KOLNUNU-298909 format. One line per field, with one value per residue: residue number from 0; residue in three letters; x negated, y negated, z of N, C-alpha, C in turn. Coordinates in Angstrom, 1 decimal, padded with zeros to 4 digits. Each point is the difference from the previous one (the first is absolute). Last residue first. Layout:
N
nr	NUM,...
rest	ala,...
n_c1	X,...
n_c2	Y,...
n_c3	Z,...
ca_c1	X,...
ca_c2	Y,...
ca_c3	Z,...
c_c1	X,...
c_c2	Y,...
c_c3	Z,...
This chain:
271
nr	270,269,268,267,266,265,264,263,262,261,260,259,258,257,256,255,254,253,252,251,250,249,248,247,246,245,244,243,242,241,240,239,238,237,236,235,234,233,232,231,230,229,228,227,226,225,224,223,222,221,220,219,218,217,216,215,214,213,212,211,210,209,208,207,206,205,204,203,202,201,200,199,198,197,196,195,194,193,192,191,190,189,188,187,186,185,184,183,182,181,180,179,178,177,176,175,174,173,172,171,170,169,168,167,166,165,164,163,162,161,160,159,158,157,156,155,154,153,152,151,150,149,148,147,146,145,144,143,142,141,140,139,138,137,136,135,134,133,132,131,130,129,128,127,126,125,124,123,122,121,120,119,118,117,116,115,114,113,112,111,110,109,108,107,106,105,104,103,102,101,100,99,98,97,96,95,94,93,92,91,90,89,88,87,86,85,84,83,82,81,80,79,78,77,76,75,74,73,72,71,70,69,68,67,66,65,64,63,62,61,60,59,58,57,56,55,54,53,52,51,50,49,48,47,46,45,44,43,42,41,40,39,38,37,36,35,34,33,32,31,30,29,28,27,26,25,24,23,22,21,20,19,18,17,16,15,14,13,12,11,10,9,8,7,6,5,4,3,2,1,0
rest	gly,cys,asp,ala,ala,thr,pro,ala,arg,val,pro,gly,ser,gly,leu,ala,gln,leu,val,met,ala,thr,val,ala,pro,ser,thr,pro,leu,gln,ser,his,ser,val,gln,val,ala,pro,cys,val,ser,gln,ile,pro,val,asn,leu,ala,gly,ala,leu,arg,ala,ser,asp,pro,pro,thr,val,thr,gln,asp,asp,thr,thr,trp,leu,ser,leu,trp,arg,pro,arg,ala,pro,val,ala,thr,ala,asp,leu,arg,thr,leu,leu,ser,ser,gly,pro,val,leu,gln,gln,cys,ala,val,pro,cys,ala,gly,pro,leu,phe,ala,thr,ala,ala,ser,ala,leu,gln,ala,gly,his,phe,pro,ser,gly,leu,thr,ile,val,arg,arg,ala,lys,his,val,gly,gly,asp,gln,arg,ala,trp,val,leu,thr,ala,val,gly,gly,ala,ser,tyr,gly,ile,val,asp,val,ser,pro,ala,gly,gly,arg,leu,ala,arg,asp,val,ala,ala,asn,leu,val,gly,ala,asp,ala,ile,leu,ser,gly,thr,gly,thr,gly,pro,leu,his,leu,val,thr,ala,ala,arg,gly,thr,ala,arg,ile,arg,gly,ala,leu,val,ser,leu,ser,gly,thr,ser,gly,gly,tyr,gly,pro,val,leu,leu,val,pro,gly,pro,arg,asp,gln,ala,pro,ala,gly,ala,ser,pro,ala,asp,gln,ser,ala,ser,gly,gly,ser,gly,leu,leu,ser,ala,val,val,ala,val,val,val,ile,val,ala,ala,met,ser,ala,leu,val,val,val,phe,leu,arg,arg,arg,pro,ser,leu,arg,arg,leu,gly,leu,met,met
n_c1	066.4,-004.2,-003.9,-000.1,-000.9,-005.1,-005.5,-005.4,-004.4,-004.5,-001.9,-000.1,001.0,003.5,002.3,002.9,004.6,002.9,001.9,003.8,004.2,001.9,002.5,004.5,003.1,-000.1,-001.9,-003.5,001.4,003.4,-000.1,000.3,004.0,002.8,003.3,000.6,000.7,-003.5,-004.6,-004.4,-001.3,001.0,-003.2,-004.9,-005.5,-005.8,-005.3,-005.0,-003.2,001.6,004.9,005.3,003.8,002.7,004.3,004.4,000.5,000.8,001.6,003.6,003.8,000.4,001.1,-002.6,-003.9,-004.8,-005.3,-005.2,-004.7,-005.3,-005.0,-005.0,-003.5,-000.6,-000.1,002.2,-000.6,-001.3,000.8,003.5,-000.4,-001.1,003.5,003.0,-001.2,000.4,004.6,003.8,004.9,001.5,-000.6,-002.7,002.1,002.6,-002.3,-001.1,004.2,004.5,003.4,-001.0,000.8,004.3,001.3,-003.4,-001.7,002.9,000.8,-003.0,000.3,003.1,-001.1,-004.2,-004.9,-003.3,000.0,004.0,003.0,003.2,-001.7,-004.6,-004.2,-004.8,-004.2,-004.0,-003.3,-004.2,-002.9,001.8,000.3,-003.1,000.2,001.5,003.4,003.9,002.7,003.0,003.9,003.4,002.7,003.7,003.8,003.0,003.6,003.6,-000.6,-003.6,-002.9,-004.2,-003.4,-004.6,-003.5,-001.9,-000.2,-001.8,-001.1,-001.7,002.7,003.6,-000.9,-000.7,003.8,002.0,-002.0,000.9,004.1,000.2,-001.8,002.6,002.8,-001.8,000.2,003.9,001.9,004.1,004.4,001.7,000.1,-004.0,-003.6,001.1,000.8,000.9,001.5,-000.7,000.0,-001.5,001.8,003.2,004.6,002.8,-001.7,001.0,004.0,000.0,-001.7,002.9,002.7,-002.0,-000.4,003.4,-000.4,-003.4,-001.7,-002.5,-000.4,-001.0,-001.3,-002.2,-002.6,-001.7,-002.8,-001.2,-003.3,-002.3,-001.5,-002.5,-001.0,-002.5,-004.8,-003.0,-004.1,-004.8,-001.8,003.6,003.3,001.8,001.7,-002.2,-004.4,-001.2,-000.8,-004.2,-004.1,-000.9,-001.4,-004.4,-003.5,-000.5,-001.9,-004.7,-002.3,-000.2,-003.1,-004.5,-001.0,-000.6,-004.1,-003.4,000.0,-001.8,-004.6,-001.8,000.1,-003.3,-004.3,-000.6,-000.8,-004.3,-003.2,000.1,-002.3,-004.8,-001.6,-001.3,-002.4,-000.3,003.3,-000.3,-002.4,002.1,002.8
n_c2	000.9,-002.1,001.8,001.7,-002.9,-001.5,-001.9,000.0,002.2,002.7,005.0,004.4,001.5,-003.2,-004.4,-002.4,001.5,-001.5,-004.3,-000.6,001.2,-003.1,-003.6,000.7,000.0,-003.9,-002.5,-003.5,-004.2,-003.4,-004.7,-003.0,001.3,002.6,003.0,002.7,001.4,000.6,002.8,-000.2,-004.4,-002.1,-000.3,-002.1,000.4,000.4,001.7,-002.3,-003.5,-004.9,-001.3,-001.9,-001.5,-004.0,-000.2,-001.3,-005.3,-001.1,003.5,000.7,001.9,004.3,003.4,002.4,003.3,003.3,002.7,002.0,003.3,002.1,002.9,-001.0,-001.3,-002.3,-005.2,-004.8,-005.0,-005.3,-004.4,-000.4,-000.1,-004.2,-003.1,000.4,-001.9,-004.7,-001.9,-000.1,001.4,001.9,002.9,-000.7,-002.2,002.7,002.4,-002.4,-002.5,-003.1,-003.0,-004.6,-002.9,-001.2,-001.7,001.4,004.5,003.5,001.1,002.8,004.6,002.3,001.4,003.5,002.9,002.7,004.6,002.5,004.9,004.2,004.7,003.6,004.0,003.1,004.2,002.2,-002.5,-001.8,-003.0,-004.3,-003.1,-003.4,-004.5,-004.2,000.7,002.5,-001.9,-003.3,001.4,001.4,-003.3,-001.2,002.7,-000.7,-003.1,002.5,004.9,004.4,004.9,004.0,004.8,003.3,004.7,004.0,000.5,000.1,-003.3,-004.3,-002.4,-002.4,-004.1,-003.8,-002.4,-003.1,-004.3,-003.1,-002.4,-003.9,-003.9,-002.6,-003.2,-004.2,-003.1,-002.4,-003.3,-000.8,001.7,004.1,000.3,001.2,002.8,004.7,005.3,004.5,005.0,005.1,005.7,005.2,004.4,003.2,-001.1,-002.7,-004.2,-004.0,-002.2,-002.8,-004.4,-003.4,-002.1,-003.2,-004.5,-003.1,-002.1,-003.2,-005.6,-004.4,-004.7,-000.3,004.6,005.2,004.7,005.5,004.9,005.6,004.8,003.4,002.8,001.6,000.0,-003.8,-001.6,-004.2,-003.5,-001.3,-000.6,000.7,003.5,002.5,-000.1,-002.7,001.3,002.8,-002.0,-002.2,002.4,001.0,-003.7,-001.7,002.1,-000.9,-004.0,-000.3,001.6,-002.7,-003.6,001.0,000.5,-003.9,-002.2,001.5,-001.5,-004.2,-000.4,001.1,-003.3,-003.4,001.0,-000.1,-004.2,-001.9,001.3,-002.0,-004.0,000.2,003.6,005.1,004.0,001.3,002.8,004.8,002.1,000.8,003.8
n_c3	034.6,-001.8,-002.5,-004.5,-003.7,000.1,001.4,-000.4,001.9,002.5,001.1,003.1,004.4,002.7,000.8,-003.0,-000.2,003.4,-000.5,-002.6,001.8,003.0,-001.8,-001.0,003.5,003.8,003.8,000.3,-002.1,001.4,001.1,-003.7,-003.2,-003.9,-003.7,-005.1,-004.7,-003.4,000.2,-001.6,000.1,004.2,003.7,-000.7,-000.3,-001.3,001.0,000.3,-000.9,000.7,001.9,001.7,002.7,-000.4,-002.2,001.6,001.2,003.7,004.1,002.6,-002.3,-003.9,-003.5,-003.2,001.9,000.6,000.5,-001.3,000.5,-000.8,000.8,001.6,-002.1,-004.0,001.5,000.3,-001.7,000.7,001.7,003.4,004.8,001.9,000.5,003.6,004.2,000.6,-001.7,-003.2,000.6,004.7,003.9,003.9,003.6,002.9,003.3,004.0,002.0,000.1,001.9,000.7,-003.8,-003.0,-004.3,-003.3,000.5,-001.0,-004.5,-002.3,000.5,-002.6,-004.4,-000.9,-001.8,-002.2,001.0,002.6,000.4,-000.3,000.4,-001.1,000.4,-001.0,000.6,001.4,003.6,001.6,-002.7,-001.1,003.7,002.3,002.1,-002.0,-003.6,001.0,003.4,-001.1,-001.9,002.9,001.9,-002.6,000.3,003.6,-000.3,-002.1,000.8,-001.0,000.5,-000.9,000.8,000.5,000.8,001.7,005.6,004.7,003.6,-001.2,-003.0,001.9,002.1,-002.7,-001.6,002.9,000.4,-003.3,000.2,002.7,-001.8,-002.9,002.0,000.8,-003.5,-000.8,004.0,003.1,001.3,002.3,004.9,003.2,-002.2,-002.5,-001.1,-003.4,-001.8,-002.2,-001.7,-002.3,-002.8,-002.0,-001.6,002.7,001.6,-002.3,000.9,003.8,-000.3,-001.5,003.2,002.6,-001.5,001.1,004.4,002.1,000.3,-000.1,-002.1,-005.1,-002.0,000.5,-000.9,000.1,-001.2,-000.5,-000.6,-003.2,-005.0,-004.5,-004.9,-001.8,002.2,001.8,-000.5,-000.8,-004.8,-003.8,-002.5,-004.4,-004.4,-003.3,-001.3,-003.7,-004.2,-000.6,-001.1,-004.4,-002.6,000.6,-002.2,-004.5,-001.2,000.0,-003.7,-003.9,-000.2,-001.2,-004.6,-002.6,000.1,-002.8,-004.4,-001.0,-000.6,-004.2,-003.5,000.0,-001.8,-004.7,-002.0,000.2,-003.3,-004.2,-000.5,-000.4,-003.5,-000.6,001.3,004.6,001.9,-000.1,003.4,004.1,000.3
ca_c1	000.9,001.1,-000.2,000.2,001.4,001.0,001.3,001.1,000.6,001.0,-000.3,-000.1,-001.4,-000.2,-000.8,-001.3,-000.8,-000.4,-001.1,-001.2,-000.4,-000.6,-001.4,-000.8,-000.3,000.7,001.0,-000.6,-001.0,000.4,-000.1,-001.4,-000.5,-000.8,-000.1,-000.3,001.2,000.7,001.3,000.1,-000.5,001.1,000.9,001.3,001.3,001.0,001.2,000.9,-000.7,-000.9,-001.4,-000.8,-000.6,-001.2,-001.2,-000.3,000.6,000.4,-001.2,-000.9,000.3,-000.7,001.1,000.4,001.4,000.8,001.4,000.7,001.3,000.9,001.1,001.0,000.3,000.7,-000.9,-000.2,001.0,-000.5,-001.2,000.4,000.4,-001.2,-000.9,000.5,000.0,-001.4,-000.7,-001.1,-000.7,000.4,000.8,-000.9,-000.8,000.9,000.4,-001.2,-001.2,-000.7,000.6,-000.3,-001.4,-000.2,001.1,000.5,-001.1,-000.2,001.1,-000.2,-001.1,000.5,000.6,001.5,000.7,-000.1,-001.4,-000.2,-001.1,000.5,001.5,000.6,001.3,000.6,001.1,000.3,001.3,000.6,-000.7,000.0,001.1,-000.4,-000.4,-001.0,-001.1,-000.6,-000.8,-001.1,-000.9,-000.7,-001.0,-001.1,-000.8,-000.9,-001.3,000.1,001.4,000.2,001.2,000.5,000.8,001.1,000.3,-000.7,001.0,-000.1,000.7,-000.9,-001.1,000.5,000.3,-001.3,-000.6,000.8,-000.3,-001.3,000.0,000.7,-001.0,-000.9,000.7,000.0,-001.4,000.0,-000.8,-001.4,000.0,-000.2,001.3,001.0,-000.2,-000.8,000.6,-000.9,000.3,000.0,000.3,000.0,-001.1,-001.2,-000.8,000.8,-000.3,-001.3,000.1,000.7,-001.0,-000.9,000.9,000.1,-001.2,000.2,001.2,-000.3,001.0,-000.5,000.8,000.0,000.0,001.2,-000.3,001.0,000.1,000.5,001.1,-000.1,000.8,-000.1,000.8,001.5,000.5,000.6,001.4,000.5,-000.9,-001.2,000.0,-000.7,000.9,001.4,000.1,000.1,001.3,001.1,000.2,000.3,001.3,001.0,-000.1,000.5,001.5,000.5,-000.2,001.0,001.4,000.2,000.0,001.3,001.0,-000.2,000.5,001.5,000.4,-000.3,001.0,001.3,000.0,000.2,001.4,000.8,-000.3,000.7,001.4,000.4,-000.3,001.0,-000.1,-001.2,000.3,000.9,-000.8,-000.9,000.8
ca_c2	000.7,-000.9,-000.5,001.1,000.0,000.3,000.6,-001.0,-000.2,-001.1,-001.4,-000.2,000.4,001.4,000.6,-000.6,000.5,001.4,000.0,-000.5,001.0,001.1,-000.5,-000.1,001.4,000.3,001.0,001.2,000.6,001.4,000.8,000.0,-001.3,000.2,-001.2,000.0,-000.1,-001.3,000.3,001.5,000.4,-000.1,001.2,-000.5,000.5,-000.9,000.4,001.0,001.2,000.3,000.0,000.5,001.3,-000.3,000.5,001.3,000.9,-000.6,-000.3,-000.4,-001.4,-000.6,-000.5,-001.3,000.0,-001.1,000.1,-001.1,-000.1,-000.9,-000.1,001.1,000.9,001.2,001.0,001.1,001.0,001.2,-000.3,000.0,001.3,000.9,-000.4,000.6,001.4,000.4,-000.1,-000.9,000.1,-001.1,000.4,000.8,-001.0,-000.8,000.9,000.2,000.4,000.8,001.3,000.7,000.4,000.4,-000.6,-001.4,-000.9,000.0,-000.8,-001.4,-000.5,-000.2,-001.4,000.0,-000.9,-001.3,-000.2,-001.2,-000.8,-001.3,-000.2,-001.2,-000.4,-001.1,-000.7,000.8,000.5,000.7,001.2,000.7,000.9,001.2,001.1,-000.4,-000.9,000.7,001.2,-000.6,-000.5,001.2,000.4,-001.1,000.3,001.1,-000.7,-001.5,-000.6,-001.4,-000.6,-001.2,-000.8,-000.8,-001.2,000.0,-000.1,001.1,001.2,000.6,000.7,001.2,001.0,000.6,000.8,001.2,000.8,000.5,001.1,001.1,000.6,000.8,001.2,000.8,000.5,001.2,000.1,-000.5,-001.3,000.3,000.2,-001.1,-000.8,-001.2,-001.1,-000.8,-001.4,-000.8,-001.4,-000.8,-001.0,000.7,000.7,001.2,001.1,000.5,000.7,001.3,000.9,000.5,000.8,001.2,000.8,000.5,000.8,001.3,001.0,001.2,000.2,-001.1,-001.3,-000.7,-001.3,-000.9,-001.1,-001.2,-000.7,-000.1,-001.0,000.3,001.2,-000.3,000.9,001.3,000.0,-000.3,000.4,-000.7,-001.1,000.3,000.9,-000.6,-000.8,000.8,000.7,-000.9,-000.3,001.3,000.5,-000.8,000.4,001.4,-000.1,-000.7,001.0,001.1,-000.5,-000.2,001.3,000.6,-000.7,000.5,001.4,000.0,-000.5,001.1,001.0,-000.5,000.0,001.3,000.4,-000.6,000.7,001.3,-000.3,-000.5,-001.4,-000.9,-000.2,-000.8,-001.4,-000.5,000.0,-001.2,-001.2
ca_c3	001.0,000.4,001.3,000.9,000.5,-001.1,000.3,000.0,-001.3,000.2,-000.4,-001.4,-000.4,-000.2,001.0,000.0,-001.1,000.2,001.0,-000.7,-000.9,000.7,000.4,-001.3,-000.5,-001.3,000.2,000.6,-000.7,-000.3,001.3,000.5,000.6,001.2,000.7,001.4,000.8,-000.2,000.4,-000.1,-001.3,-001.0,000.1,000.6,-000.3,000.5,-000.7,000.6,000.2,-001.1,000.4,-001.1,000.3,000.8,-000.7,000.3,-001.0,-001.3,-000.8,001.0,000.2,001.2,000.9,-000.6,-000.5,000.5,-000.2,000.6,-000.6,000.7,-000.9,-000.1,001.1,-000.5,-000.7,000.9,000.0,-000.7,-000.8,-001.4,-000.4,000.0,-001.1,-001.2,000.0,-000.2,001.3,-000.1,-001.3,-000.8,-001.1,-000.9,-000.8,-000.9,-001.1,-000.9,000.7,-001.0,000.0,001.2,000.1,001.4,000.8,-000.4,000.3,001.5,000.6,-000.4,000.9,001.4,000.1,000.1,000.9,-000.5,-000.3,-000.6,000.6,000.1,-000.3,000.7,-000.5,000.7,-000.8,-001.2,-000.3,001.1,000.1,-001.3,-000.1,-000.7,000.9,000.9,-000.5,-001.2,000.5,000.7,-001.0,-000.6,001.0,-000.1,-001.2,000.3,000.3,000.1,-000.3,000.6,-000.5,000.7,-000.9,000.6,-000.6,-001.3,-001.2,-001.0,000.6,001.0,-000.7,-000.7,001.0,000.5,-001.0,-000.1,001.2,-000.2,-001.0,000.6,000.9,-000.8,-000.3,001.2,000.1,-000.8,-001.2,000.1,-000.7,-001.4,-000.6,000.2,001.2,-000.2,000.7,000.9,-000.2,001.1,-000.3,001.2,000.2,000.6,-001.1,-000.4,000.9,-000.4,-001.2,000.3,000.6,-001.1,-000.8,000.8,-000.4,-001.3,-000.2,-000.5,000.3,000.6,001.2,000.9,-000.6,000.0,000.5,-000.5,000.9,-000.7,000.6,001.5,000.8,001.4,000.3,-000.2,-001.0,000.4,000.1,001.3,001.1,000.0,000.9,001.2,000.8,000.1,001.2,001.2,000.0,000.3,001.4,000.6,-000.4,000.7,001.5,000.2,-000.2,001.2,001.1,-000.2,000.3,001.4,000.7,-000.2,000.9,001.4,000.1,000.0,001.3,001.0,-000.2,000.5,001.5,000.5,-000.3,001.0,001.3,000.0,000.0,001.3,000.2,-000.4,-001.4,-000.4,000.3,-001.1,-001.3,000.1,000.0
c_c1	001.3,000.9,001.1,-000.2,000.3,001.4,000.9,001.3,001.1,000.5,001.1,-000.4,-000.2,-001.4,-000.4,-001.0,-001.4,-000.8,-000.5,-001.2,-001.3,-000.5,-000.7,-001.4,-000.9,-000.4,000.8,001.0,-000.6,-001.1,000.3,-000.1,-001.4,-000.5,-000.8,-000.1,-000.3,001.2,000.9,001.5,000.1,-000.4,001.1,001.0,001.2,001.4,001.2,001.0,000.8,-000.8,-000.8,-001.5,-000.9,-000.7,-001.3,-001.3,-000.4,-001.1,000.4,-001.4,-000.9,000.4,-000.6,001.1,000.3,001.4,000.7,001.5,000.7,001.3,001.1,001.1,000.2,000.2,000.8,-000.9,-000.3,001.1,-000.4,-001.2,000.3,000.4,-001.2,-000.9,000.4,-000.1,-001.5,-000.8,-001.1,-000.8,000.6,000.9,-000.9,-000.8,000.9,000.4,-001.1,-001.4,-000.8,000.5,-000.3,-001.4,-000.2,001.0,000.5,-001.0,-000.2,001.1,-000.2,-001.0,000.6,000.5,001.5,000.8,-000.3,-001.5,-000.3,-001.0,000.3,001.4,000.5,001.4,000.6,000.9,000.1,001.4,000.6,-000.8,000.0,001.2,-000.3,-000.5,-001.1,-001.2,-000.7,-000.9,-001.2,-000.9,-000.8,-001.1,-001.1,-000.8,-001.0,-001.3,-000.1,001.3,000.2,001.3,000.6,000.7,001.1,000.2,-000.8,001.0,000.0,000.6,-001.0,-001.2,000.5,000.2,-001.2,-000.6,000.8,-000.4,-001.3,000.1,000.7,-001.0,-000.8,000.7,-000.1,-001.4,000.1,-000.7,-001.3,000.1,-000.2,001.3,001.1,-000.1,-000.9,000.8,-000.9,000.3,000.1,000.3,000.1,-001.2,-001.2,-000.7,000.7,-000.4,-001.3,000.2,000.6,-001.1,-000.9,000.9,000.0,-001.2,000.1,001.2,-000.3,001.1,-000.4,001.0,000.0,-000.2,001.3,-000.2,000.9,000.2,000.3,001.2,-000.3,000.7,000.0,000.8,001.5,000.5,000.6,001.5,000.6,-000.8,-001.3,000.1,-000.7,000.8,001.4,000.2,000.2,001.4,001.1,000.2,000.5,001.4,001.1,000.0,000.6,001.6,000.7,-000.1,001.0,001.4,000.2,000.1,001.3,001.0,-000.2,000.5,001.5,000.5,-000.1,001.1,001.3,000.0,000.2,001.5,001.0,-000.2,000.8,001.5,000.5,-000.5,001.0,000.0,-001.2,000.2,000.8,-000.8,-000.9
c_c2	000.3,000.7,-000.8,-000.4,001.1,-000.1,000.2,000.7,-001.1,-000.3,-001.0,-001.5,-000.1,000.3,001.4,000.5,-000.6,000.5,001.4,000.0,-000.4,001.1,001.2,-000.3,000.0,001.4,000.4,001.2,001.3,000.7,001.4,000.9,000.2,-001.4,000.2,-001.4,-000.1,-000.2,-001.3,000.3,001.5,000.3,000.0,001.2,-000.7,000.5,-000.7,000.5,001.1,001.3,000.5,-000.2,000.6,001.3,-000.6,000.6,001.5,-000.8,-000.5,-000.4,-000.5,-001.5,-000.7,-000.6,-001.4,000.0,-001.2,000.1,-001.2,-000.1,-000.8,-000.2,-000.8,001.0,001.2,001.0,001.1,001.1,001.2,-000.2,000.1,001.4,000.9,-000.3,000.7,001.5,000.5,-000.1,-001.0,000.1,-001.1,000.5,000.7,-001.0,-000.7,000.9,000.4,000.4,000.9,001.4,000.8,000.5,000.3,-000.6,-001.5,-001.1,-000.2,-000.9,-001.5,-000.6,-000.3,-001.5,000.1,-001.0,-001.4,-000.4,-001.3,-001.0,-001.5,-000.2,-001.2,-000.2,-001.1,-000.7,000.8,000.6,000.9,001.3,000.8,001.0,001.3,001.1,-000.2,-000.8,000.6,001.1,-000.7,-000.4,001.2,000.3,-001.0,000.5,001.1,-000.6,-001.5,-000.5,-001.4,-000.5,-001.1,-000.7,-000.8,-001.2,000.0,000.0,001.2,001.2,000.6,000.7,001.3,001.1,000.7,001.0,001.3,000.9,000.7,001.2,001.2,000.7,001.0,001.3,000.9,000.7,001.3,000.1,-000.7,-001.3,000.2,000.4,-001.1,-000.8,-001.1,-001.1,-000.8,-001.5,-000.8,-001.5,-000.7,-000.9,000.7,000.8,001.3,001.2,000.6,000.8,001.4,001.0,000.6,001.1,001.3,000.9,000.7,000.9,001.3,001.0,001.3,000.2,-001.2,-001.4,-000.8,-001.4,-001.0,-001.1,-001.3,-000.7,000.1,-001.1,000.5,001.2,-000.1,000.8,001.4,000.0,-000.4,000.4,-000.8,-001.2,000.3,000.8,-000.7,-000.9,000.8,000.7,-000.9,-000.3,001.2,000.4,-000.8,000.3,001.4,000.0,-000.6,001.0,001.1,-000.5,-000.2,001.4,000.6,-000.6,000.5,001.4,000.0,-000.4,001.2,001.0,-000.5,000.1,001.5,000.5,-000.6,000.7,001.3,-000.2,-000.4,-001.5,-001.0,-000.2,-000.9,-001.5,-000.6,-000.1,-001.3
c_c3	-000.6,001.0,000.6,001.4,000.9,000.5,-001.2,000.4,000.2,-001.4,000.3,-000.3,-001.5,-000.4,-000.2,001.1,-000.1,-001.1,000.2,000.9,-000.8,-000.9,000.7,000.4,-001.2,-000.4,-001.2,000.2,000.7,-000.7,-000.2,001.2,000.5,000.4,001.3,000.6,001.5,000.9,-000.1,000.4,-000.2,-001.4,-001.1,000.0,000.7,-000.5,000.5,-001.0,000.7,000.4,-001.2,000.3,-001.1,000.4,000.6,-000.6,000.4,-000.5,-001.4,-000.6,001.2,000.1,001.2,000.8,-000.5,-000.6,000.5,-000.5,000.7,-000.7,000.8,-001.0,001.3,001.1,-000.5,-000.7,001.0,000.1,-000.8,-000.9,-001.5,-000.5,-000.1,-001.2,-001.3,000.0,-000.3,001.3,-000.1,-001.4,-000.8,-001.2,-001.0,-000.8,-001.0,-001.2,-001.1,000.6,-001.0,000.1,001.3,000.3,001.5,000.9,-000.4,000.3,001.5,000.6,-000.4,000.9,001.3,000.1,-000.2,000.8,-000.5,-000.3,-000.7,000.7,000.2,-000.5,000.7,-000.7,000.9,-000.9,-001.3,-000.3,001.1,000.1,-001.3,-000.2,-000.8,000.9,001.0,-000.5,-001.1,000.5,000.6,-001.1,-000.5,001.0,-000.3,-001.2,000.4,000.3,000.2,-000.5,000.7,-000.8,000.8,-001.1,000.7,-000.8,-001.3,-001.1,-001.0,000.6,000.9,-000.7,-000.7,001.0,000.4,-001.0,-000.1,001.2,-000.2,-000.9,000.8,000.9,-000.8,-000.2,001.3,000.0,-000.7,-001.3,000.1,-000.9,-001.5,-000.6,000.1,001.2,-000.1,000.7,001.0,-000.4,001.2,-000.5,001.3,000.2,000.6,-001.1,-000.4,000.9,-000.5,-001.3,000.3,000.5,-001.1,-000.8,000.7,-000.5,-001.3,-000.3,-000.6,000.3,000.7,001.1,001.1,-000.7,-000.1,000.7,-000.6,001.1,-000.7,000.6,001.5,000.9,001.4,000.3,-000.1,-001.2,000.4,000.1,001.4,001.3,000.0,000.9,001.4,001.0,000.1,001.2,001.2,000.0,000.3,001.5,000.7,-000.4,000.7,001.4,000.2,-000.1,001.3,001.2,-000.1,000.4,001.5,000.7,-000.2,000.9,001.4,000.2,000.2,001.4,001.0,-000.1,000.5,001.5,000.6,-000.2,001.1,001.3,000.0,000.1,001.4,000.2,-000.5,-001.5,-000.5,000.2,-001.1,-001.3,000.0
């Protein structure tokens, strides 16, 4: 090869060297693309590093909404226990109207206790403002590496007009959590800056009948499987407070908590 090059004119020699270099680059690119292609398709189905295995369901933790009431979530927890899973409704500090960041800390402590106790994974259900606290946890406490799946019900990820009205007309009646749920608050702005990571798998459900979280699609979360109930079950009427007890919502939640893949709900889930 070198001997043949010496016999060529300088211009032809340069042309041959450039062609050979381009061919080498093309081969390298093709090899790298092949490796990335084979690995990429596999990684779509495989859990990311440190993420719980999807086929090993563990206990379910339920996070109450604004005010901290556990009644309706206790009904949903009972339905989950009937499937053989452990389910615990968390009790938020104070009256459940304090900082959603503190609520996220309560959730993180409960998750860590479960995992230290030998749980193979943890699933989390956040109702209303409890879903926002769950998102805070997923971002600031490494929840994306701890939870197998997350389900949120009517959670105002982009705020609620009711909170805006409270701060405008009755400022003293709008405690910390209320202030954090005002559209455009510093907390919501930080959370809205980036999409929810691919792990854990996240299902956000809400009802178009919601008159508490307005607009209802404030529950839409980038990166999640977003499902308004009426897009699947047009005839179903569900208020905000009925989300944890609605048979249709319960069917969708139980499917998402199963060992199979999380899928978009169908009419069969309407009951």
